[in-house]
Steps between C-alpha positions, in 0.01 A plus 500: 500500500557292175835393392503429125726541194405752235387236255258355765325839541166370368501225763592752776209730397262211521622374838469860634152516374400163629633543848423867534606759767347287783841326561687815468650431169642763264637459149868517517684399165852374553731691269763229515339240307414270768732548798303498825459842676647574844323346800154677512374686801324294778141456416536507125425199273740423213343315207781364272375460141707220349484394130713238326679786326582671833629177657737440195616856519588497853674159450712651227604793739578245776300702745322341798123514425289583794269203427784251559539623875380272757146471655565684817664796326207539255250460781670752701516743208115452425608412144288322232656360194249527213603263227333604169635257252725201540693304557685705755753295690637572842198605691580357838210627714186356351289651767579838377435411127208603302522301181289660230641303218232392249225648718213720370433837658250351756731219607800721508323748743390208719850347516642846588260563784536147634882558523443841675251339751752217583756756578270701730296758316179527703169352363336845521744642240328423173595541129412801295166490341514399138305799391772739607797333343688623191793258462478227223584148602819442292430141396184616334688670235569849390244785540551597141602218251506436125669177413447231236414161648788298645655249272406172650774321305783712637773294639843549657686833492499499887855644527430783273165583661685502849764736345221727369326510842833565665578789266160663502357419843773401753800705394638699791505835336172676460653830385447459126227359279526133438476378137589193320518406129443140386647494149562214249390317198123530396319199636760427773234574775560844610129598517424180680762546748396861588143376531594223726695746714195735527271228598730319744603815684178710478453534873789747514320746283205727516492557134619266211437617146577315181602751224535423133804702404578383140352819359455838628122494459470189711732621762307845535165309488581261786671770716178704467296209613725464808463876563130463503524228762730710727256794484627714218211697365412362159344818368846646407693449179734197488821698551362661817381165632852348440673789675266449793567134508872546511454736788290254687753216440777718631336493830340154498601191695456137402452530122627249238495612139590238248583641164454215255708469171657855541783667316706788654325772280489871571129486553552216756778699680261798537222278665746306726382515866728651749361421838703304756180304591460369138654185370533480127545157333568516129506226243679579172703349210759774538783475766610867487308703747774742583361818680206312646643193657830412643683198373401285805141581431508326171501130455481268208229252532655156425340191340353274764684168571375190311300368811327823553422545134359147498284560815373827319404274189344244717306753709378695196393193305239403770308207350747449231777367737485127601687321758868428398508791273784674680768369280304603179439844659883553570570389139242763368645757734849449349365498150337837557807644671320512838324825386197555715287666234560208256433251783168681581395488130595144475279421807212674352540312179492177691191605692314632191594211266431232759828318426765363742827660571666199328293575187589879516886400531469290187325788319754752625784292330360571151302830542680709758523810272135488401381463841710798624406716192130415480331376819295742722368368826238755484369746223648797672849359569795507264701191373825446687703582200320840429646645827843482365419573128350837618807578692727418211304729269541784754868431530556518123300821475730641769826357364484373154706177460419370842221274365733354236760437759223311696406308179857384461528396861174307478692261280762423756502335841341714772794521729847654478459659161857637434487878438837492353415237236191710389714828485804336329309289256235756406585491141372146473153627575248592246331846464551824688577307831861460372542873527365495856720221618813643350430845666590450870286793610192398290551145631500602868208727436290203357598298790404768762151519336444144520612490860281799580192292384626186690529310171859414556740493809844641419833442658834649374579221263167323451119508443237287648133447365215286648443230239122580495583839388710345230205295396272811494749687283531204261136434480461838322734388204382400165677181375731713300579734784573203717742358264671834428554556886613144546757529230640814649516344846686188357746728317570701814569188715700334242726809429549524898562119534875429503633308199744274684282326748799314636660810630450469880531877543186546288293251679328767728394686185372172340307407820329830504389481144403137506140569642446748241613276223265230625212735522550613134517131392186423697309797353605414150321163559182687577496730186175450299537303173358754264477893459877528507687630191727237353809715508438587872430135589827394345695762665352426833556126451869556401566736811329266744685188362833681540405595862390150585825349356714749703317443825482128448888494446540690825269268701691205348821659615370534859371146518119588480460243237113447499456876456767508244335209305159695480659821382708309238217289368310835451791653321532202263131519427498876426808480270338206318192717457706788367741334258454128501728223631816663363733790586732592763223609750316161475809294519632691807167470688484141410843421623434690830174320546679162442740585771202561726343167421847340569523673844146369562621152412266473205766373278297389196327854482836665541645292214217592271525860565870504461473317159237763406755769593745347253261452226398868524872592416575564142830590309435867584425458861720688740784269606436579863147355471626200320758448792222518753291249323783245462620545855160469638420157317862391598414543872174314463655216320735441783209396718401254241858362515546579140841614569650489157228714334516734802864531462461564116243790545705658792810490280308649212376783724870559633622525141228737406579714788878519407394608163307815620739777462580751767316351795469185715159608637182509279159648583353164585723464802686203362873528488816284488482459885162342512559291192830362630337420834254280318791328330650441827174341627490278197851378562420449861197296421718302257737425798783714354540678830842659417375625175189637677711701746723637216182622303373655836821668566506634148163641542572667841812653343265703268273633777398865464322740724150379415583158642511399858859517616505140620636178311252269334746199444508418875228219493711324244804551700318367803394188314857445385632551855242247650601254229854527585438513865706830526363636853720818481363597170153428632566724790623782273202488283271499785669812649485691171148407449402613852672834450315569174180382652540753770560771245215397273221434726438875615502597117295219357299358787523157674294319250683597177653219296847644531473517881343150514784367281774636737299362802509159338873519468551614863275221630683240281823604617376491860358158468815349344711662775258353780315810598161344463316766719620774268411311187145415626439864597593641158320220311177563686530879401528383136207266536275741659581765239445268201176351651377862513626626159468187285250288694548169687485277194747674283826339389706780653341421833575132448857591458502674836328203651768265363771705662325530854382134519840381464622728781215412737580129459869573586368670819300198590163658408422207268114522501487859372800453287375196304155660462652810346712298265208278397290810417785661292539164299127496441515852351794418273327174372172684444660795304783335318415140483626204694813449276618846497832589637328740760318197628824329529626780712193446735550128506875538586435750779235274647717181474788672663280640794333152542852338534579764777175388670582138479233425234735293287262314277315813393825690466639234266191505279496878468869523442497237222206687328690815506803325365295363206347828407822698505684252311242490213498885495867574543707199445702271729756736636288808573620662826149476660554104496799532723296629786238209443781246480652625830181470683391171345857352574482612858154338528624168357807498718302552813297182416802285376845629548623274223251636241667489169244737349577746761862490416430537134263793558766676722756451220264650245436809713877539551538483121240779423676713781838442336365613167331802642843599679696477168587838356 
């Protein structure tokens, strides 16, 4: 008898036919999907048909396959294991194995009979004569087959193909029809996947038929052709032939029907096959197949991974791909959103144009929309974009307003489009779409229709669109339409973007809208120069400028300074193009862009921008805007050590603020707290530490809910405590800073400036109190974060290196510590100049560390250079000099215990401390 699983029936029929009744074999299908039968009667042979699918299925059930039994058992049982494809692991008795893998019909029969002879079948027992056979050799393909040619460039998808095979072929239940729906975006590869499945697993089927199911006429025509192949009389009318075909399919075995590009229409339901021996594989843009398919019989076809997508492109390019093109192929794959249809068209373009992938990548950067909208690999094929445009037209015919919703979304980022923002800010949209967005029922209906045609993916709070679909929609716009929809998108995002970007509780909202704001700004830069009405262009420019300013302010608040700088420069340019270099908007954007340049350590650019912000203010300019301009230039002048002018501007900003009635907070975000903090910093830099602490305490006393509930004067208080040698105050400051750091880090992230500032204080306190391990650990976190966010050559990174280098030298790690300090000094001298007070900080830190490391000559030279710079900048009694005098005095005394200069320097340091300690 033959032991086989239901899905190996074709092989069982062939084995029976090839061996024949001469060895007393009878067809005995195993209804338990591959479990071996009870021990057969004496004299019978058992041929166990083993496919890879069956081996996997039995392995999943944890049964003991018969082919894994030992040689003696199998020999005694007169058992032959017929392996029909591979690899099948675990065949222990090779003497009993007939391996037909990769053999043609003649060779397979030869191997089978050789195995039987080896196990004792007498020579006079001969195979069945070929002329009397009826079974088809499964590896030769189905008896009835109509399939398009295999796609030679198909790559990947192996896990999905295995799931389809499991679902259709090896599933344990054969009691119901087996059907699958592959649904998803047009061009995602549904048809190619179905075709690959049919070619790869054709040995399991007697009949495979490809049916065009997009229209009723195509469906009926292709099914009638199938009926003719299966013996339905073709002299009847079409309806009679279709009824007869459905009757035959209800009784048939081993049939695979592929319904390509189908929709769950009434006419398709009426022609749906009901037979248990028929497998139905559907490709569709629509996910809803209720009544025909269970939920677990539908799967969305995902985009391939970038490596599989690149392999597809390389394979399809054939001669157009050159060695070393893998990286270029991956870049093109990402640019095309890993969409298989777009990749296939790209490969065809490369082949037909005779260009390289590198040349195509360069072309794609400037002409992606044109390529998607116009290029046809063959005269009969459609451009990639037209696939989606036609679906969009159908969706709008079905639900008016859905196409306009798609046009609005085409101007945004493709992922995580907030449904709430669209619904709540609908009044900012032009045309009839405003009514659709405002009406929750109509809004949901439009989304449902777009989902139905796989143009968008919907979640309860968001929408998602493939970016090539966005390109296809945008390519249909005239210049005027593009500007109008872009203006609507900018207005929606701006209305949803929180006004107070320093409110931590609103940051999640800001984060979500940032990608859409950036997309709008980018698309504005791509608008054509002509064919747009002047009023429309001005309105769009104004909306996009305001959005770029808002998003830039938020990025600045979060410490994403390069991103902020780009957005703010765009805002300045657009406001200038709208109203010239004057007015509140231009001044605000200029001031914010000045602050970005300041954070990037481009101080001269920062100063020019801040001066432009002040110049844009007139007598009638909003006082809050004036405050922003004065305060920004004040902060920048501190870095130039122009402390008197900086103080004058900050004081002017403070007085202006106090003259604004009824509020201490203005729309620009500047308030008394931030201005008084700047006054505190100026006093600190002047060396008036106690005055700086008083200003800082005054500012903190005016905190409100929008500000972080942690004090900002503590760096100044720490400097005063260090100057006075007050260890208890240093300890207390460190403990408070650590507590606030622990509270802030989960809210702001480990690399936020406020968190980094608290971490400095904790590390500084630990270092002064002798816990160098803790100090090093915290400072390395700061340094790693700043290298990542600001870059290894930024002054803020240099500050972290100064702190870490000194601690490393105290721990005896002098080689790394000195190298880090020297790098920091080089950054300060490069960016600020060799005679700037920041360079003096670097020299003082390096000299102090060299003294610890025993390098007294270098230490003395660096400490004296720092002394000279600080004295020129701040005068002879600045507190910074006290630290330098102490280090230099100790160095000189170590050389000569009677050094008069050392005594004099120590006395000067004491005098500075005494002055700082005075009330």
